Structure formats: structure tokens, C-alpha cells
C-alpha positions in Angstrom: -9.9 -0.4 23.7 -10.2 -4.1 24.7 -7.5 -6.4 23.3 -8.7 -8.1 20.2 -8.6 -11.9 20.1 -6.4 -13.3 17.4 -8.2 -15.5 14.9 -5.8 -16.8 12.2 -7.1 -20.1 11.0 -6.2 -19.6 7.4 -2.7 -18.6 8.3 -2.2 -21.6 10.6 -3.3 -23.9 7.8 -1.0 -22.1 5.4 2.0 -22.6 7.8 1.1 -26.3 8.3 0.8 -26.9 4.6 4.1 -25.1 3.9 5.8 -27.4 6.5 4.2 -30.5 5.0 2.8 -31.6 8.4 -0.4 -33.4 9.2 -2.7 -31.9 11.8 -1.7 -34.5 14.3 2.1 -33.8 13.9 1.5 -30.0 13.9 -0.6 -30.3 17.1 2.2 -32.3 18.8 4.8 -29.8 17.9 2.7 -26.9 19.1 1.8 -28.7 22.4 -2.0 -28.7 21.9 -4.6 -31.4 21.3 -5.7 -32.3 17.8 -9.3 -31.1 18.4 -8.0 -27.8 19.7 -5.8 -27.2 16.6 -8.7 -28.1 14.4 -10.9 -25.5 16.2 -8.2 -22.8 15.8 -7.7 -23.6 12.1 -11.5 -23.2 11.6 -11.5 -20.0 13.6 -13.8 -21.5 16.3 -11.1 -20.6 18.8 -8.6 -17.8 18.9 -4.9 -18.6 18.6 -3.6 -19.0 22.2 -0.4 -17.5 23.6 1.0 -21.0 24.0 0.7 -21.6 20.3 2.2 -18.2 19.4 5.2 -18.9 21.5 5.5 -22.5 20.1 5.4 -21.1 16.5 8.3 -18.8 17.4 10.4 -21.3 19.3 9.7 -24.4 17.3 9.7 -23.0 13.8 11.3 -19.6 14.1 8.2 -18.0 12.8 7.9 -14.2 12.9 4.7 -14.2 14.9 3.6 -10.8 13.5 2.7 -12.7 10.3 -0.3 -14.1 12.2 -1.8 -10.7 12.6 -1.0 -9.4 9.1 -1.9 -10.5 5.7 -5.0 -10.2 3.6 -7.8 -10.3 6.2 -8.2 -6.6 7.0 -7.7 -5.7 3.3 -10.3 -8.2 2.2 -12.8 -7.0 4.8 -12.3 -3.4 3.7 -12.5 -4.2 0.0 -15.6 -6.3 0.5 -17.4 -3.6 2.5 -16.7 -1.2 -0.3 -17.9 -3.6 -3.0 -21.1 -4.3 -1.1 -21.7 -0.5 -0.8 -22.1 -0.5 -4.6 -25.7 0.6 -5.4 -26.3 -2.6 -7.3 -25.7 -4.6 -4.1 -27.4 -2.1 -1.7 -30.0 -4.8 -0.7 -27.3 -7.4 0.0 -25.4 -5.7 2.8 -23.7 -8.2 5.1 -22.8 -7.7 8.8 -19.2 -6.8 9.5 -18.9 -10.0 11.5 -19.8 -12.1 8.5 -17.3 -10.3 6.3 -14.5 -10.9 8.8 -15.5 -14.6 9.0 -15.4 -14.9 5.2 -12.0 -13.2 5.0 -10.6 -15.5 7.7 -12.2 -18.8 6.7 -12.7 -18.4 3.0 -10.2 -15.9 1.6 -10.2 -17.5 -1.9 -14.0 -17.0 -2.0 -13.6 -13.3 -0.9 -11.1 -12.7 -3.7 -13.3 -14.3 -6.2 -16.2 -12.1 -5.1 -13.9 -9.0 -5.4 -12.8 -10.1 -8.9 -16.4 -10.6 -9.9 -17.3 -7.1 -8.7 -14.3 -5.6 -10.4 -15.4 -7.3 -13.7 -18.9 -5.9 -13.2 -17.6 -2.4 -12.7 -15.4 -2.7 -15.8 -18.4 -3.9 -17.8 -20.7 -1.2 -16.4 -18.2 1.6 -17.3 -17.8 0.2 -20.9 -21.6 0.1 -21.3 -21.8 3.7 -20.1 -19.7 4.7 -23.0 -21.1 2.2 -25.5 -21.2 4.8 -28.3 -17.4 4.8 -28.3 -17.2 1.0 -28.4 -19.8 0.4 -31.1 -18.3 -1.5 -34.1 -15.4 -3.0 -32.1 -15.4 -6.8 -32.0 -12.3 -7.1 -29.8 -13.6 -5.5 -26.6 -13.1 -8.0 -23.8 -14.6 -7.6 -20.4 -11.6 -8.0 -18.1 -9.9 -6.2 -15.3 -8.1 -3.0 -15.9 -4.3 -3.8 -16.2 -3.6 -0.9 -13.9 -6.0 -2.1 -11.2 -4.7 -5.6 -11.5 -1.1 -4.5 -10.9 -2.2 -2.2 -8.0 -3.9 -5.1 -6.3 -0.8 -7.3 -6.8 1.3 -4.9 -4.8 -1.5 -4.3 -2.4 -1.9 -8.0 -1.5 1.9 -8.5 -1.4 2.0 -6.0 1.5 4.0 -3.8 -0.8 7.1 -5.9 0.0 8.7 -8.1 -2.7 11.4 -10.0 -0.8 13.5 -11.4 -3.6 13.7 -8.0 -5.4 14.3 -6.2 -2.1 17.2 -8.4 -1.2 18.7 -8.3 -4.7 18.7 -4.5 -4.6 20.3 -4.5 -1.2 23.0 -6.8 -2.5 23.6 -4.5 -5.5 23.9 -1.5 -3.2 26.3 -3.2 -0.7 29.6 -1.9 -2.4 28.2 1.6 -2.9 29.9 3.3 0.1 33.3 2.1 -1.1 32.7 3.1 -4.7 31.6 6.7 -4.4 27.9 6.2 -3.5 25.0 4.5 -5.1 24.9 6.9 -8.1 28.5 6.0 -9.0 27.7 2.3 -8.5 24.8 2.5 -10.9 26.8 4.4 -13.5 29.6 1.8 -13.2 27.2 -1.1 -13.6 25.7 0.4 -16.8 29.0 1.3 -18.3 30.3 -2.2 -17.6 27.5 -3.5 -19.9 28.7 -1.1 -22.6 26.0 1.5 -22.0 26.8 5.1 -22.7 25.1 7.4 -20.2 24.4 11.0 -21.0 22.7 13.8 -19.1 20.9 15.8 -21.8 18.2 18.3 -22.5 15.3 15.9 -22.9 11.7 16.3 -21.7 11.5 12.6 -20.6 13.2 11.7 -17.4 14.9 8.7 -19.0 15.3 7.6 -22.6 17.1 4.3 -23.5 18.0 3.3 -27.0 18.9 -0.4 -26.9 20.2 -0.5 -30.5 22.7 2.3 -29.8 23.3 1.2 -26.2 22.7 4.7 -25.1 20.9 6.0 -22.0 19.9 9.6 -21.7 18.9 11.1 -18.4 17.2 14.5 -18.2 19.4 17.2 -16.9 16.3 19.0 -15.8 15.4 16.3 -13.3 16.3 16.6 -9.6 19.5 14.7 -8.6 17.5 12.1 -6.6 15.3 11.5 -9.6 18.3 11.1 -11.9 19.8 8.5 -9.5 16.5 6.7 -9.3 16.2 6.5 -13.1 19.8 5.1 -13.3 18.9 2.4 -10.8 15.7 1.6 -12.6 17.7 1.0 -15.8 20.1 -1.2 -13.8 17.1 -3.3 -12.6 15.8 -3.8 -16.2 19.1 -5.0 -17.4 21.0 -6.6 -14.5 18.0 -8.2 -12.7 15.8 -8.9 -15.7 15.6 -12.7 -15.0 14.5 -12.0 -11.4 11.8 -9.6 -12.5 10.5 -12.1 -15.1 10.5 -14.9 -12.6 8.5 -12.8 -10.2 6.0 -11.9 -12.9 5.6 -15.6 -13.8 4.6 -16.3 -10.2 2.0 -13.4 -10.3 0.2 -14.8 -13.3 -1.3 -11.6 -14.6 -4.2 -11.9 -17.0 -2.9 -9.7 -19.7 0.4 -8.7 -21.3 -0.4 -5.1 -20.5 -0.7 -5.8 -16.8 2.6 -7.8 -16.9 4.4 -4.9 -18.7 3.1 -2.4 -16.1 4.1 -4.7 -13.3 7.6 -5.1 -14.6 8.1 -1.3 -14.5 6.6 -1.4 -11.0 9.1 -4.0 -9.9 12.0 -2.1 -11.5 10.8 1.0 -9.6 10.8 -1.1 -6.5 14.3 -2.3 -7.1 15.5 1.3 -7.6 13.9 2.5 -4.4 15.3 -0.5 -2.5 18.8 0.1 -3.9 18.7 3.8 -3.1 17.6 3.0 0.5 18.9 -0.5 1.3 16.7 -2.3 3.7 19.0 -3.0 6.7 20.7 0.4 6.7 17.5 2.3 6.0 15.6 0.5 8.8 18.4 1.3 11.3 18.6 5.0 10.1 14.8 5.3 10.4 14.9 4.2 14.0 17.9 6.4 14.8 16.2 9.5 13.4 12.8 8.6 14.7 11.5 8.5 11.1 12.4 12.1 10.3 11.7 12.2 6.6 13.9 15.1 5.8 16.9 13.7 7.6 16.4 10.4 5.9 16.1 12.1 2.5 19.4 14.0 3.0 21.2 10.9 4.3 20.2 8.6 1.4 20.0 11.2 -1.4 16.3 10.6 -1.9 13.2 12.8 -2.1 10.7 13.1 0.7 8.2 11.1 -1.3 10.7 8.4 -2.0 11.5 8.1 1.7 7.8 8.0 2.7 7.0 5.3 0.1 10.0 3.3 1.2 8.9 3.4 4.9 5.6 1.8 3.8 7.5 -1.2 2.4 9.5 -2.2 5.5 7.8 -5.5 6.1 10.6 -8.0 5.8 9.8 -11.1 7.9 11.9 -11.1 11.1 13.0 -7.5 10.6 9.8 -5.5 10.2 9.6 -1.7 10.6 6.6 0.3 11.8 3.5 -0.6 9.9 2.8 2.6 7.9 0.1 3.6 5.5 1.2 5.7 2.5 -1.0 7.5 0.0 -0.6 10.1 -2.7 -3.5 12.2 -4.1 -3.8 14.7 -6.9 -5.5 18.1 -6.6 -8.8 16.5 -7.5 -8.6 14.2 -4.5 -8.0 11.1 -6.6 -5.7 8.5 -5.1 -2.8 7.8 -7.4 -0.7 5.7 -5.0 -1.9 3.8 -2.0 -0.7 1.2 0.4 -1.4 0.3 4.0 0.4 -2.1 6.3 -2.0 -0.9 9.1 -5.7 -1.7 9.7 -6.6 1.4 7.9 -7.4 0.6 4.2 -8.1 3.0 1.4 -11.1 3.1 -0.9 -10.4 1.1 -4.1 -12.6 3.5 -6.1 -12.9 7.3 -5.7 -11.1 9.6 -3.3 -10.1 9.6 0.3 -12.0 11.1 3.3 -12.3 14.9 2.9 -11.6 15.3 6.7 -8.1 13.8 6.3 -5.2 16.3 6.4 -3.7 15.1 3.1 -6.2 17.4 1.3 -5.2 20.4 3.3 -1.5 20.0 2.3 -2.1 21.9 -0.9 -3.0 24.9 1.1 0.4 25.0 3.0 3.1 24.2 0.4 6.5 23.2 1.9 5.1 22.4 5.3 4.4 19.2 7.1 0.9 18.9 8.6 0.3 16.6 11.5 -3.1 15.1 12.4 -4.4 12.8 15.1 -7.3 10.9 13.6 -9.7 8.1 14.6 -11.5 5.8 12.3 -15.0 4.5 12.9 -13.6 1.2 14.3 -12.0 3.2 17.2 -8.4 2.8 16.0 -6.4 5.9 16.4 -3.6 7.1 14.1 -1.1 9.9 13.6 -0.9 11.1 10.1 1.7 13.3 8.4 0.9 15.2 5.1 2.8 17.4 2.8 2.5 18.7 -0.7 4.9 17.5 -3.4 5.6 19.7 -6.5 7.5 18.2 -9.5 8.8 20.9 -11.8 9.4 20.4 -15.4 12.9 22.0 -15.0 12.4 25.1 -17.2 10.1 28.0 -17.7 6.8 27.0 -19.3 7.1 23.4 -18.4 4.1 22.0 -16.5 4.3 21.6 -12.7 2.8 18.4 -11.3 1.4 18.8 -7.9 0.5 16.0 -5.5 0.0 15.6 -1.7 1.4 12.6 0.2 0.4 11.3 3.6 2.3 8.8 5.8 0.9 7.5 9.1 0.7 4.7 11.6 -1.3 3.7 14.7 -0.8 5.9 17.6 0.8 3.1 19.7 4.0 3.8 17.6 4.0 7.5 18.5 7.1 7.3 20.6 9.1 6.2 17.6 8.0 9.2 15.5 9.6 12.7 15.9 6.4 14.1 14.5 4.4 13.0 17.5 6.4 15.2 19.9 4.4 17.7 21.8 1.0 16.3 20.5 -1.7 15.6 23.0 -2.0 11.9 22.2 -3.6 11.1 25.6 -6.6 13.4 25.0 -9.4 11.6 23.1 -10.8 14.9 22.0 -7.6 15.6 20.1 -8.4 12.9 17.5 -10.4 14.0 14.5 -13.0 11.6 13.2 -12.1 10.3 9.7 -13.4 7.5 7.5 -12.5 5.6 4.4 -15.3 6.3 1.9 -18.6 8.1 2.4 -20.5 5.1 1.0 -19.3 2.8 3.8 -18.6 5.3 6.6 -20.7 4.6 9.7 -20.6 8.2 11.0 -24.1 9.7 11.2 -23.2 13.3 11.8 -20.3 14.1 9.4 -20.5 17.7 8.1 -18.4 16.8 5.0 -20.4 13.7 3.9 -20.8 13.7 0.1 -23.2 10.8 -0.3 -25.4 8.8 2.1 -24.1 5.6 3.6 -25.8 2.7 1.7 -26.1 0.5 4.8 -28.3 3.0 6.7 -31.9 4.2 6.3 -32.4 7.9 5.8 -35.0 10.3 7.2 -36.1 13.2 5.1 -37.9 16.1 6.7 -38.9 18.9 4.4 -39.5 21.2 7.4 -35.9 21.0 8.6 -32.5 21.7 7.0 -29.4 20.8 8.9 -25.9 20.4 7.6 -27.1 17.6 5.4 -30.5 17.5 3.7 -31.3 14.2 5.4 -30.6 12.4 8.7 -28.9 9.0 9.0 -30.8 6.7 11.2 
């Protein structure tokens, strides 16, 4: 694949604004002319190697920030929105979408917000019989979707919360481990902690200052819930300040996000950033070894790996996803160029769906997306028992992966034929925006292509994609 030129005009403007520099002063510090800087900021020219080096040397910038951010996510989300049947006649070339994401990210987000509001309205009208008579129905974004997008566009990394959790966990090795540290922190606040026969994983009574943790839960889940309670009590001001900056539209979204941030704190305390990053590199990202070392579950480890995006100390850019047995995505994040569908399920050719067929085993897959980028993907089923006979068992499948250029750092890539192009299975994002014309698992036609229907021929699909 040819090396892609780096266009990062919006990011350059953001850096210059953050430094409170004029274009003239910024150009002088970067060692380029004012017109050249102007062209780079407007994406008329790619960012040169000279500028990248100057940003690192003059300002100590983590240059990987230039190639990350919202651009790829915005392009993927806009493509999916434009694949909506109501916009089928308004398809835009991929080059135009990339230009919009780079030069006018605020406009792209406004378009996505408008499309999301349309979908919410459409879904409510579809069930109008249930809404008749209600005067308080407001057409606004789903709180759940709003929170999911918040973490999505934060790159699933919340720096202040992550560092606070790492600071909290620092004394843990000398105090009997993170579980003992969490118990001590709660008891220091006068909280009585009990491990009891309750169906919920965690139950806190603020009036009685009593925290109950289910004895049925796995040890790593118990520790996680203890840390979550620590976050809600000890780091409440930090969580609230982070929520203030997010500016959620509804109290429901804010409440959901607060639990999400507390969960983030718990995971970051269980697996502190610096130590976890070092251990991940030492073990070549072996999920089971990391789970044993940090007293975490495989899912917790996989999720944590997808958050290792601290500026100046970034880990491998991973994607992470969790799906249920119906194929619905219940968790999703990607620090890679691969982005997941905002609505509906994942590509049926992806190995995450096959994980249910082989419980307890890791499935490896070499995959290539329509843009030619190649990935290694790891999938496994996750069963969550209720802890006693008759209790429901929740079953999910998780997938973790990265671009194939990081294969040497993954134990799971050993003995795979990564040099053979034929070893990579073709996958997509969503059938509606997938460009592949001969996919045997296609569920619906791509909306950007014309179809040919021949009543005298029946292939794998009842139509041909032109």
C-alpha cells in the first residue's frame, strides 16, 4: 500500500490556538513560510516531515496526535448516515467526506447530530400508538447513544480520571493489593462492606453507610465493584467536573455517563496505566497472562487495552467490541482506522460471531477491510454466570484487534501467514455501506450502487451489484 499523505489542518489550527500563537509566529517556530502554513491549515498541502519534527522538538508534541482524532470516525459515521434510505439520493464521494471531516469537523458533527435526531423521531413515529396522549415527548438524542458517542470521540481515554485511578492504586502493592486498598479506602470513610447473598453485583445504602457485594460474583467482578464505589465516593468532584465539560443534553445522559466514568476509574485502578502498559509489552499482549497478573477478567483486560492512548505513552491502537448472541453491538471502541457501525450489527464475516460456536477458545483471524487496511482480530466468548443453579447466564463475544503492522507485538500473531495476501478474509463495516460486490453473506444491498436484477439467473444473491 502507498504511504498516505498526512492532512491535519484542523489539528494544526487547534494546536496553534491552544498555544495562543498567531499564524506568523507559529510559522516562524515551525520553520516554514506563512503561506505554506496557511495551506497546511486549510488542507491544501499535507503536513511535511519538517513540520512534524518541529512540533516534536519545539513544543514536545506527541506527533501521533496528528494522525489520530475524530477524522476517521467522522468519515465512517457520515458514510453510515448517508447510507440511510432517506438520503440514498444524496450520496457523497468518499473524498468529499474526508475533506469535510478534516476542514469542517463541527459541520460534520452537526450533520450527524441532525441525522441522529431524525432517527429518534422516525422510531418514535413508528410506535406512535404508544406515544399518543403524551404531551412531554421531546425529540432528542437517546441518552445511551449520547454517552456512547462521548466516549467514542474521547478516544475512550479520559486522562484526568485515568491518572487519578493510577494515583489511587500506587500504594496497593504495599497494602496487600488493590482489593485491600479499596476496602481500606471505603472503611476509612465509615462504610461497612459485606459480601452477601444478593442478586445484584453491588448494593449501596448511603443512609446506613453499608455496601453489599454479591458473594456469587467472580473475584475480579467483586474487586471491580469495590473500586467503582471508591470512584463514586472518593473521586466524585473529579467525575462531576468531567461531566460539566461534556455538557450532556439531559440529566439521564449525565447520570449514565457518571456510571461510565466510575467504571473507567475502576478499570484504570485495577490495571494502572504505566504498569499495565509495561506488562502488556512484556507479555506481548497475552490476555490470559495479563488477567492473572492483575486479577482481572479477560474482557476487562481487552477493554483496558483499547484505552491505552495517553499522550506521550501510547500503547498499540486496538479496536474492541462486544456483541450479544443476536449480533447486536453492546460495547464498541476503535483507536484504529476500522470503525464500527453506529446502528445494527457487525459484519457477519467477522470472527467475533463464530466465538459462540467454540466456547473457551480464542479464535484468530486475518482480515482486510474494503479500504485495503489489514488487521489481526482475536475473538472469544464470554459467559457470565448468575452464581447459582437456575440463575440466568449472560453470553457475549468479544473481539480485540489491531492493524497487522503491529503483529510482532502480539503473541496471537505467531505462526500466522501474515505475508500471504490470500490469508486475509474480506470483511466490512455494515452491509449498507460496504463496497464489496460479491459478498456471499450480504444481508441488504449497498445503497451507493445500482443493482441488476435478472429473473433468469439466481446466484448467491438475487441481484448483482454494478
